[in-house]
C-alpha atoms as one frame of an Amber mdcrd trajectory, in Angstrom:
protein
  24.134   3.560  30.231  24.708   2.605  26.587  23.958  -1.068  27.261  20.641
  -0.215  28.893  19.724   2.073  26.024  20.549  -0.607  23.443  18.538  -3.238
  25.349  15.594  -0.851  25.613  15.728  -0.118  21.886  15.931  -3.840  21.037
  12.927  -4.566  23.276  10.950  -1.735  21.661  11.808  -3.003  18.169  10.693
  -6.554  18.999   7.419  -5.336  20.530   6.819  -3.188  17.456   7.537  -6.098
  15.112   5.151  -8.340  17.043   2.359  -5.789  16.716   3.210  -5.168  13.068
   2.987  -8.890  12.245  -0.029  -9.805  14.395  -2.316  -6.911  13.423  -2.944
  -8.015   9.800  -3.480 -11.598  10.936  -6.224 -10.530  13.338  -7.824  -8.374
  10.662  -7.970 -11.235   8.152  -9.315 -13.697  10.729 -12.048 -11.299  11.822
 -13.068 -10.306   8.292 -13.118 -13.835   6.812 -16.755 -14.680   7.624 -17.922
 -11.266   6.453 -16.089 -11.610   3.144 -17.468 -15.131   2.685 -21.010 -13.869
   3.233 -20.505 -11.125   0.634 -19.179 -13.598  -1.921 -22.065 -15.996  -1.316
 -24.608 -13.199  -1.647 -23.063 -12.013  -4.924 -23.081 -15.559  -6.270 -26.737
 -16.029  -5.270 -27.967 -12.742  -6.719 -25.546 -12.449  -9.620 -24.238  -9.145
  -8.311 -21.497  -7.437 -10.310 -21.901  -9.778 -13.271 -22.549  -8.325 -16.721
 -24.399 -10.451 -19.253 -22.462 -10.620 -22.481 -19.529  -8.746 -20.953 -15.959
  -9.385 -22.016 -13.594 -11.491 -19.950 -11.161  -9.795 -17.671  -7.686  -9.442
 -19.089  -6.125 -10.975 -15.969  -8.376 -14.045 -16.198  -7.929 -14.674 -19.926
  -4.634 -16.533 -19.547
């Protein structure tokens, strides 16, 4: 009985890990074209850019 329980728990852990690893991959693949379209639109229209604004502190290095 203990062996079956351990095998069942190991199988459940591996199935959970597979779902945990594959879910973000699918999300990034599906959202890539949408993110690219947003970036292109902001570059075309100049969205979120401030004329005469200071540089970001993380980009100043």
